N, C-alpha and C positions, 0 to 999 in steps of 0.2 A: 659444505657451501655458503648454506642460509646462516651458522652460526659466524661464519667469514664476514659476510657482509652486516650482519647488524655490528661487528666491532671495530668493521672499516673506518677511518677518518672519512675515508668517500662515499660515506653512505646516503648523503643526502645526493651528491652526484651520479651516484649508480640507479637511485630512485629515477631520479627527475632521468637518465637514458631509460630506464625501463618504460616509464609512461610514457616518452614519446612512440617506443617500437608501439608500445599498449595501442595508441592514439592511429598511427599509422596502419595495424591491422585493424582498427575502429572504422577507418574513413575506407578502406576498401570494402568490407564487408556491409558497408551502409552507404555510403559516398551513391547518388543516383540507382539503388537499387532496392525493391521492394523487401520488405522483412521475409525472412522466411529461415533457413537452415539458421542463418548468420547470427540470429537472437541468442537460441540456447549457445553456438559455439562461443559468442562473447561474455557471455552470464558466465561462463563455465573458468575463461581466461582472467576473469577480473577479480571474481573469487581467489583462484591462483595468486594474482598482485596483492591481493590484499592479503592474504595468506603469508606469503614471501616474506612482503617489506615491512609490516606492522605483526609481525607474529610474534613479537617478544612482547607486546602487552595484550597479547592473548589471554581472557581466561579460561579454565579448563574446559574441554568440550563435555559437551554433558546429551541426552536425550534431547532433549528440547532443541537441540541444534541441528540435532539429524532431522528431524523434524522439519524447521523451518528450510536447510538445505534440501530438501525432498518436496516440499511446497514452491519455493522458487524453483526449482528445475522442470517440474514436472507443470508451472505454467507458462515456464519459457519455451517447452517444446509442443504447445499448443502451436505455436508459429510453423512449428513443422510441419503438424501431424493434422491441424483444423484448417479452418479455412471461415469461420464464424466472424464478420466484420463488428458486429457490437465487441465480443469478446475480445477480438483483437487489439480493438482502439480503449479498453478498458483492463486487458492485462500490460498493454503497454505503458499502462502508469502504475498499474499497482506493483508490477514487480521492481520496478526500480526504487519504489515504497517500501517492498520487504526485504530488500535487500540494505537499504540505507539504514532498517530499523537493528538486521540480523547483525550489520554490521558493529554499530554502535553499543547490542547487546556485549558483543565481544570483546570490542578493543575500545569501547567509550571512553572517556575519561573518568565517567561516574558510574563505580562498579553498581548498575540498576539490575532489580529484578525483572524477566522478560514481562509479566503482567502489570507492570506498574507504569499507571499513566504518563510518569515521569520521563520514562524514555523516549518520548513522543520528542521533547521539549530538547531533551539530549541530542537527539537524532538531529534536530531542525540547529544546535548550535554548532554541530561537527559541521552540517551540510553548508552553511554560511558563513557567521564568524570565523570561527577555527580555520577554514577552509581560506576566504576571503586574507586572512591575514597573511596567508604564505605565497601571495602572489608573489611580494617583496622578497620572500626565500629564494625563488625560482632565478631573479632579476640578479641577487649578491650570487649565485651559484655562477651564475653566467658569468658575472664581471671578475668573480674568483678565479674564476678557471681560464678565462680568456687573457686574464692579466698576471699572468702565473709567469711568466720571463720577461714582466715590468717592471720598474722600481717602484718606490711609491711615489715619487715626484710625475713621473712618465704615466701612472694608475690617475692620479690629481689630475692630468694636462686631458685627459683622456675624457677623462667625465666631467669637466666643466667645458669641453667642444661637444659633448654630448647634450649639456643643458643649452647651450648656444642655441644650436642647433633647433631643439624646439621650441625655444624661446622665438626664434626667428619666423616661425610658420605663420602666427597671424599676422604680423608686420606683411610679412609677403605676401599675404593673400588682399589685405588692404590695398599696400602699394602699386600690385598689378591689376587689381581692379580701377585704380584711378589711373594707372598709364593707359590701360586699354579703352577709356572712355576718351582719355586724351587724343589719341592717336587710335588713327582706322586702319592703316596698314598695321602698324603691332598686334591690334587687337586680331586683325586677319591671320597672322602668321601663329597669333599663339591656338586662334582656333582650332587647327589640326591637333593641337594634343589632346584633345577630350577625346577624339577618334583613336589616336593611338592606347589612350588609357582603357577605351574600351576594350578593345583587341585583348592587350593584356588582361585584363579583367577576365576577357572570356576566356582565355586560354588552359587546356584541361589542368595545367600544373599549378596555378597560382591559387584556385581555390583550396583545392587540396591540401596543399602547405599549410593557409590558413585554418580549414578544419582541422589539420595533425595539432598545428600550433595551440590553438585554442582548448582541443583535446588534452592533449598534453598536459596543457598546465593546469587545467582543473581536475586531471586523473590525479597529478603530484600533491596539488595542493590540497585533495581532500584524502589522500592516505597521511602527504606529512602531519595533517592534523590530528591525527590517531597520533602520532610515533613524538610529535613535540605540542601537546595540546597550551592553548593560553589558560592561566587560572587568571579568574576577575578580582577584581578587589577586593571585594564583599566577601568574597570567598576565605582569600586571603586574611581579611579579618578576624573572621568565624574561626578560621582555622587556628590562628594566634589565641582568640579567644581561649577556644577549645584545650590548647596547650599549656593557657598562663593557669587555668583551673585546675586542668591535671597537675599541673607543677607546685597551686598553692596547697590541693588537698594530699598529694604525696608530702610536700614539707610539714602539713599541719600532721600527719599519722608519725611520721619520722619523731616529730616535738612530743607526742603522746606517750610514744613508745618509749623514749629516753624519761620522761618527766614522771610516768607511772609507779616507780619505785619513791618516788621523792615526794610526789603531794597529787594523791589521789582528786583531789575538789577540785584542781585548777583543769585537771583532766576532763574532768565533770563537764567544768565551764568551758571549756573548748568545745567539746561533742555539743552542747545546747545552742553554741553560735552556729556552729556549722549545720547542725538538721533544718534548719527552716528552708536554708538554702536547698540542701537537698531535695525535702519535699517542693518545694515550690517548682525544680526542675523536672521532677517525676511527675509533679502534675499536667504539667505541659506536654507530657509524651503521652497521657492519655488519649485514646482518641476522642474524637465525635460519636457519641449513641445518641438516640431517640431514645425518650420515654415508654416504655412500652404500655400503659395504660392510653398513651395519644395514639400510639399507631394500631392498636386493638380497637378500641374505638373508629378509627377511619377507616378500618378494615370492617367491621361489623355494617358501616353504613351504606358503604360501598357496595358490600355481597345482600344486602337487602336488595339495591337495585338490581344486581346482577341477576338474583335469583328471579326475581318477577319477571326479568327480560327473556332470561329463558324460559321459564313457565311457558309465555305465551310463545315462543320459537317454538313451543313441541308442539302447541296446536297446530301447526301449519308445515311446520320443517320436515317433518319423514313424509308426510302427505304430497309434498310438493315433488320429492324426489318420485313418488308413482305419477304424476302428470298431473296432481290434484292443487292447481295453485289457487292461491287467497281469490277471491272473486273480483273481477275488473282488474287483471293483471295479466299479461301475456307474458312469454317465456325471458325477452329480454328486459320489459319492466321491473321481473322478479328477481332476476339476476342483477341487473343494477341496482338496487331501491337497496340503500344502507351498504353494500359491499365494501366501499372507500370507510365507513364509518365502523365497521367492526373488526377492518385489519388496525384503524387506529386504536382505537379501545384496547384491542390484543397488545400493543404496544406500551399504551398508559400501562395497563395492566402488568406488563414486565417491568418498567420501572417501577411501580409499585413492591412488587418483588423481590427487585433487588437493595429496595431500600429496607424492607421490611427483615430481608436474610442477613445483609451486609451490615448495617448499619443502625439495629437497637438492640437497645441493654437487655441483659438477662433478666425474669422478673419470677425465678423459682420455678418449683416444678409444674405446681398447676398453672400459674402464666402463662409457662411454654408451653404446656399442652393446650389450652384455649387460642395462643396465637398460631399452632402448627394444624387444627382443625378450620380456624379461619382462613388461614393460609391453603389448603387444600380445598377448600369452598372456591376460594378466588381463581386457584388453577383451574378447578373443574368448569367454572361456568367461563373461563375464557376457552378450555378447550373445547366448549359446546358453539361460543362463539364463533370460533375458527371452524370449526365442522359446517356452521351455518353458511359463513362465508365462502368455504370449496364447493359448496354444495349449487350453491347461488353460480359461482363459477362455471362449475360444471356442465348446469342446464344451457347458459350463454355459450360455452363450448359447443354444444350440442345442437344450437340452436343457428349458428353463426362462425362456427368453424373454429382454426387452431392458430394464433398465431405466435409470434416471439414476446411478446408482451405478458398474454394470457399463460403463456409457459412459465415464463420466469415467474408469473406472480404464484403459479402453481406450486413452484421450487419454493418460492421464498415459503410457502404456508406450511410445507412439509418443514421446513428449516423451523420454523416458529413453533412446531408442532413438538420438533426435539427440545428445544429451547424450554419448553411446557416439560415436558419427561425428565431433564435433567432440574429443574426450579423442584421439584415433586419430589423428588430421590434427594434433592438439600433437604427441605422439608423436615423428611425424615430421619437424614444421616447428617447430622449438622457438620460432622468433619471433612465434606467433599470442599474443595475449592472452587465455589462458584463462579468467579470470572475468569478463573484458569481453561475450566471446563469449555466456558461460552467461547473463549479465542479461539480454544483448538477446536472445537466444533466448526466456529464458523470458517476458518480458512480451511478445514476438511470439505467441508459445504458449500466454499467456492470451488474447489480444485473438480470438486465432484460432479457441480453444473458445465464445469468447460468439457469434462471425459465423458457426459453422459450423449453425446451426440445431437444437439440439440432439434439442428436444422432437418436430420435424418428420422428423429422422432416426430417433430409435425408434418414431415411427410405422412409417414405411417398414420398417423392419425386422420389426419384429410383423407386419406386413402381409405381406410376404414368406415370414416363418416359416407362417403362416397358408396361405399357396397351397403348402408344402410337405406342412405336417403336418394342417392344419386345424385348429388348437387356438390360440385366442385367449382373451386374458383383456381382456374389452372395457370392465371398469370401470377397471384401471388405464391404459386407453387414452383413456376418459372424463375421465380424473381429469389429464391432461398438460393444457400451459400453452394461452394463446390460440395462442401460434404454431402450434400443429400439427389445430387447427380444419377449416381448407380440406381438407387432405388427409382428415380422418377424414371429413366432411360426404359426400366423394365415395366414400369408402369403402363409406357408411354407404346412402346411396343404390345403387349399383352391386351390392353383392357381399355386404354386414354389413345388414340392417334391424335387427336388436335392438342396435343401434350408436347407432340414433337417439336413442332412450329414455334412455338412458346418459345420452349429451352433453346432453339438455333438461334431465336431471333434476341432474346436477350441478353446470350451470355459469348454472341460469336466477338465481339470487342474486346471481353475480356481475356478470353485465352487466343486471341491475336496478337495481346501483349505479353501474354503466359511464356509462347513461344519463341520472343524476342529477350525473354529476361537469362541474367545469371546465373552460375550455381547457385550464390550464396541465397537467391530469394526462390530458393525452390521449397514446393510446399507437397508434399505427400496426397491430400485431399484433392488440389489442384492438377497434379500430374495423372490423378486416377480418374477425373471428372474429365482431362483431357483427352483421353483413351474412350473414353464411354462415351461422348461426344462424335467422335470421331468415328467409330462402330457406328453411331445414331445417323449420322449424314450419310453414310454410307448403302443404308437400306432406302 
């Protein structure tokens, strides 16, 4: 069936009709509904749509494709499984971006590697220019399909009538405005049209039809931009220049082979003429690399400052963990002092590591050993700075409780520690592809943050802090998402009855709306929380 669609002369029409069908499903799932199970359903349908109608442009599937599809699907499923609002908003933006990058890697007009930064530019090219140019393709398909029974003269007349209607719109606007000002009765007669137009606009069917038409055109133009991509003039000239050079080199080689038995001196002259160009072209292919002496000097100077800072940190870092703070510093002052600066310095160190590992020339065996030692010192100092920031934040949380931002900062620091570990491995084993590992780890870490159950974990930590200090912020706990409701309901029943009123007051309106939503908005966390709150109300 797929092969028949690919070979059909009506492939564009079939693709357009399928895009409109997918748009109908899209408006049914999302129009007037809150996002829930509808999100993963549409993601799966969109993947099927792209594979069906752009499958002939697809490169062979690999493990990275399975990994990317798994990441996209797991992030899409969070709209069904969890209710964390900040992550829902972020995933609403991240998932389409990942899908666009994945589609560009699979079926893009430029066969780029998945770790190539140029993939982003190619993705934007397919999203905007390549798609926009096919808006006219939609109109041509409609005209061609609608005019199959008409002759050439009739098609021309219909097209001219359409142009005349479009051209008359601005003139009518001016004329009607002038006539309305000239005659009050005429103006009163026309005043009834806006009310009728508002009623037409507010009817349930019209907005849905507009939604379907716009979504259908966008879906078709996007997939058709992969099927029939546009080649830019600069690329055409580059390809033509490359083909001409290849033809010239081939002709030269043939000529040399023909003349080798006649005149060897002439062959040597021809070779000497060609070799400078070859050397010049090869020189342009050499990637940019920094001098190892310059990089080593920078690392030595920076490491001296870092080692001094680390020695100062050791004088009170571990003592602070036991409650022995520097003089004249409270928990809050100690935790806040330098925390942001330490994270920024660690980020700068990552930039230095990437430059030193990826863009520095080889300097022989001794030079490589020296550079490895300097990089290990940099990684070690960065790890101690990261640990210092971790301790400071931990002290602050013990004193003031756990929140979304503090939890995410903790997760980010753990992520930085893993990046440091990979950098240390890369220093020792130079064959490790650093950028690829970083990309895979970043995606895996982001999925892990979504599935760790942030709200439930924050509630657990605050309850544990309550057991130690007797202090708790009931209002903040009640403001957590539906993910934490089962644990909070149990805590309110057994240990903290005052939390019951906070939970019912804060979330009554939300669950009233949940009861009126359709199945497309179904979310397991909200459904479970609704049952828990119903139990809490009856007690």
